[in-house]
C-alpha positions in Angstrom: -15.6 120.7 62.2 -18.0 119.8 65.1 -16.0 117.8 67.5 -18.4 114.5 67.0 -18.0 114.4 63.1 -14.2 114.7 63.4 -14.1 111.8 65.9 -16.3 109.8 63.4 -14.3 110.7 60.4 -11.0 109.6 61.9 -12.3 106.4 63.5 -14.1 105.5 60.6 -11.7 102.5 59.1 -12.5 101.1 62.7 -15.8 101.7 63.7 -17.0 98.2 62.4 -15.3 97.1 66.0 -17.6 99.4 67.5 -21.1 100.4 65.6 -22.6 97.1 67.0 -22.9 98.8 70.4 -25.5 101.1 72.0 -28.4 101.5 69.3 -27.7 97.6 67.7 -29.0 94.8 66.1 -29.8 93.1 69.8 -32.2 96.5 70.8 -33.5 96.2 67.0 -34.6 93.1 67.6 -36.5 93.8 71.1 -38.6 96.5 69.1 -38.9 94.7 66.0 -42.5 94.3 66.7 -43.5 98.2 66.3 -41.2 98.5 63.2 -43.1 98.8 60.0 -41.8 99.3 56.8 -40.8 101.9 55.3 -38.0 102.6 57.5 -35.4 105.6 58.3 -32.7 105.5 60.3 -31.2 108.9 61.5 -27.5 108.5 62.3 -26.9 105.4 60.0 -23.1 105.4 60.4 -21.9 102.6 58.2 -25.3 101.1 57.4 -25.5 98.1 60.2 -28.8 98.3 61.2 -30.3 99.1 57.6 -28.6 96.6 56.6 -30.3 94.4 59.8 -33.4 95.3 58.7 -33.2 94.8 54.9 -32.0 91.6 55.6 -35.2 90.7 57.3 -37.5 92.3 54.7 -37.9 95.5 55.8 -38.1 98.6 53.5 -35.2 100.5 54.6 -33.2 104.0 54.4 -30.4 105.7 56.2 -28.8 109.3 56.5 -25.7 110.5 57.9 -24.1 113.5 58.0 -20.4 111.9 57.7 -18.8 111.4 54.4 -16.6 108.9 55.8 -19.3 106.7 57.4 -21.1 106.8 54.1 -18.4 105.5 52.3 -17.4 102.9 54.7 -21.6 102.3 54.2 -20.8 101.2 50.8 -17.8 99.5 51.2 -18.6 97.3 53.9 -22.5 96.6 53.5 -22.6 97.7 49.8 -25.3 100.2 51.2 -25.9 103.6 49.7 -26.7 106.2 52.9 -27.9 109.4 52.3 -26.1 112.3 53.2 -28.2 114.8 55.1 -28.1 116.9 58.6 -31.1 115.4 61.2 -31.9 118.9 61.6 -33.5 119.4 58.1 -34.1 116.2 56.4 -34.6 116.0 52.4 -37.7 113.9 52.7 -41.8 114.8 52.5 -43.9 115.0 55.7 -45.1 111.4 56.5 -42.3 109.6 54.6 -41.6 106.6 56.7 -44.1 104.6 59.0 -40.7 104.2 61.4 -38.1 106.6 62.0 -34.8 105.8 64.3 -32.8 108.5 65.9 -29.7 106.1 66.5 -27.3 106.5 69.4 -24.8 109.4 68.5 -27.5 111.8 67.2 -28.9 113.7 70.2 -27.8 111.8 73.0 -24.2 113.3 72.5 -25.6 116.7 72.1 -25.4 119.5 75.1 -28.1 121.8 73.2 -31.1 121.0 74.1 -33.2 123.5 71.4 -31.4 121.5 68.9 -32.4 118.1 70.5 -36.2 119.4 70.4 -35.3 120.6 66.9 -34.3 117.2 65.5 -36.6 115.0 67.4 -39.8 117.2 65.6 -37.8 117.0 62.7 -37.8 113.5 62.9 -41.5 113.1 63.8 -42.2 115.3 60.9 -41.4 112.9 58.5 -43.0 109.7 60.7 -46.5 108.8 59.1 -49.5 108.9 61.0 -49.7 106.1 63.4 -46.4 105.5 63.0 -43.3 105.0 65.5 -40.5 107.2 66.4 -37.7 105.4 68.4 -34.9 107.9 69.8 -31.6 106.0 71.2 -29.6 107.6 74.2 -26.4 105.8 74.5 -25.7 103.6 78.0 -22.6 102.2 79.5 -23.3 98.6 80.6 -24.4 99.1 84.3 -21.4 97.4 85.6 -19.0 99.4 83.7 -21.3 102.7 84.8 -20.6 102.1 88.4 -16.6 101.7 88.1 -17.0 104.8 85.5 -18.5 106.8 88.6 -16.0 105.7 91.0 -12.8 106.7 88.7 -14.4 110.0 87.5 -14.7 108.5 84.1 -18.7 109.8 84.5 -18.3 112.8 86.4 -20.9 114.1 89.0 -22.1 117.0 86.1 -23.3 114.0 84.3 -20.4 114.2 81.6 -18.7 111.0 80.2 -14.8 111.9 79.7 -13.7 108.9 77.7 -10.1 110.5 77.4 -9.8 110.1 81.4 -10.2 105.9 80.5 -6.9 105.8 78.6 -4.9 108.3 80.7 -5.9 106.2 84.2 -5.2 103.1 82.1 -1.6 104.4 80.9 -1.0 105.6 84.5 -1.6 102.1 85.8 0.5 100.4 83.5 3.4 102.3 85.1 2.0 101.7 88.8 -1.4 101.7 90.5 0.0 104.6 92.6 0.1 106.9 89.8 -3.9 105.9 88.1 -4.8 106.5 92.1 -2.9 109.9 92.0 -5.1 111.0 89.1 -8.1 109.4 90.3 -8.3 111.3 93.1 -7.4 114.7 91.2 -11.0 113.7 89.1 -13.0 112.9 92.1 -11.5 115.2 94.6 -11.5 112.1 97.2 -9.1 111.2 99.4 -6.1 108.7 99.2 -7.3 106.0 101.3 -10.9 105.9 99.9 -9.6 106.2 96.2 -6.7 103.7 96.8 -9.3 100.9 98.5 -11.5 101.4 95.5 -9.3 101.1 92.9 -7.7 97.8 94.4 -11.3 96.3 94.9 -12.0 97.4 91.1 -8.8 95.8 90.0 -9.7 92.7 91.7 -13.3 92.2 91.4 -13.6 93.4 87.4 -10.1 93.0 86.2 -11.7 90.8 83.3 -14.0 93.8 82.3 -11.5 96.5 82.2 -9.0 94.2 80.4 -11.4 93.3 77.8 -12.3 97.5 77.1 -8.4 98.1 76.8 -7.7 95.1 74.8 -10.6 96.2 72.5 -8.7 99.9 72.3 -5.4 98.3 72.0 -5.9 96.0 68.9 -7.4 99.2 67.3 -4.4 101.2 68.2 -2.3 98.3 66.7 -4.3 98.5 63.4 -3.9 102.2 63.3 -0.5 101.9 63.1 -0.7 98.9 60.2 -2.5 101.7 58.1 0.0 104.3 58.9 -2.5 106.3 61.3 -0.8 108.0 63.9 -2.6 106.4 67.4 -2.3 110.1 68.9 -4.4 111.0 66.3 -7.4 108.7 67.2 -6.6 109.3 70.9 -6.9 113.4 69.9 -9.8 113.1 68.2 -12.4 111.7 71.3 -14.6 114.4 72.4 -12.9 115.9 76.0 -16.5 115.3 77.5 -19.8 114.1 76.2 -23.5 114.2 77.9 -24.4 111.1 79.4 -28.4 111.2 80.4 -29.3 108.5 82.8 -33.5 107.6 83.0 -34.7 110.6 85.0 -32.5 113.0 83.0 -33.9 112.1 80.1 -37.6 112.2 81.2 -36.6 115.5 82.5 -35.5 116.8 78.9 -38.3 115.3 77.2 -41.2 116.4 79.5 -40.3 120.0 78.5 -40.4 119.3 74.7 -44.2 119.0 74.8 -44.3 115.8 72.6 -46.0 113.0 74.4 -43.6 109.5 74.7 -45.1 106.4 75.3 -42.4 104.3 76.5 -38.8 104.6 78.1 -36.7 101.5 78.4 -33.6 100.7 79.0 -31.6 97.9 77.7 -27.8 96.9 78.5 -26.1 99.4 76.7 -29.2 101.6 75.1 -31.9 103.6 76.4 -35.0 103.8 73.9 -37.7 106.3 73.8 -40.7 105.4 71.8 -42.9 108.0 70.1 -46.3 106.9 68.5 -47.7 110.0 66.4 -51.8 109.8 66.4 -52.0 113.2 65.0 -50.2 115.6 62.5 -50.0 118.5 64.1 -46.1 119.1 65.8 -45.1 121.6 68.8 
């Protein structure tokens, strides 16, 4: 099973606590003037964006590849999503005026050929003079800076989320244990890591506490549902591509499909395409 599909399947009972991140309802409202019915959301998760658009009067459909997400979309929002793979959508050419590739679809892929395939396939079902939006997840800027300092975001452009849990567990036992672990992640000397870690704990304690508290609540709920929190932890992807604006621009420039705008929001970066003709590359 694909590591992301396994992750989403195991975490699906708790996804309502995480779904309104990255490509969320706030970002949807920011691009709402460029959205026209009918709308297709690719990677619809548990249907939050589809529901949000329908509540605003739009005709909207959603597709997802994960059975558990589709199940919970119906349980939580009474929305029937379509099971489909983003690389081969079950729709005719030019079926939708607006297509949104949500975060979690292309942004977590390392395979650039597959990213291009998915974007081209999405563009195929966009109607003439319609829009395609492609979302890339981002970490909010303050956390981004912290993650770079402690090795959660490494120099190779990978987000290593498991490291956050590991550092947190060690920090509970003692700051020096966390510092030693961060040294192995970052290849920095003791004093540099020590003072950086102390500054982070003092300056950004509220932000780190919020991240830790959200995870603790999910693990607590898992225990109540007789789900081993270790299974949740083990299903987290070891590392995930993390692309900032320049990396995304470089990636997309190589695809030969001219985009109109790249815009950064708090936890999401949106690329907008306008379909001016039916020729695809």
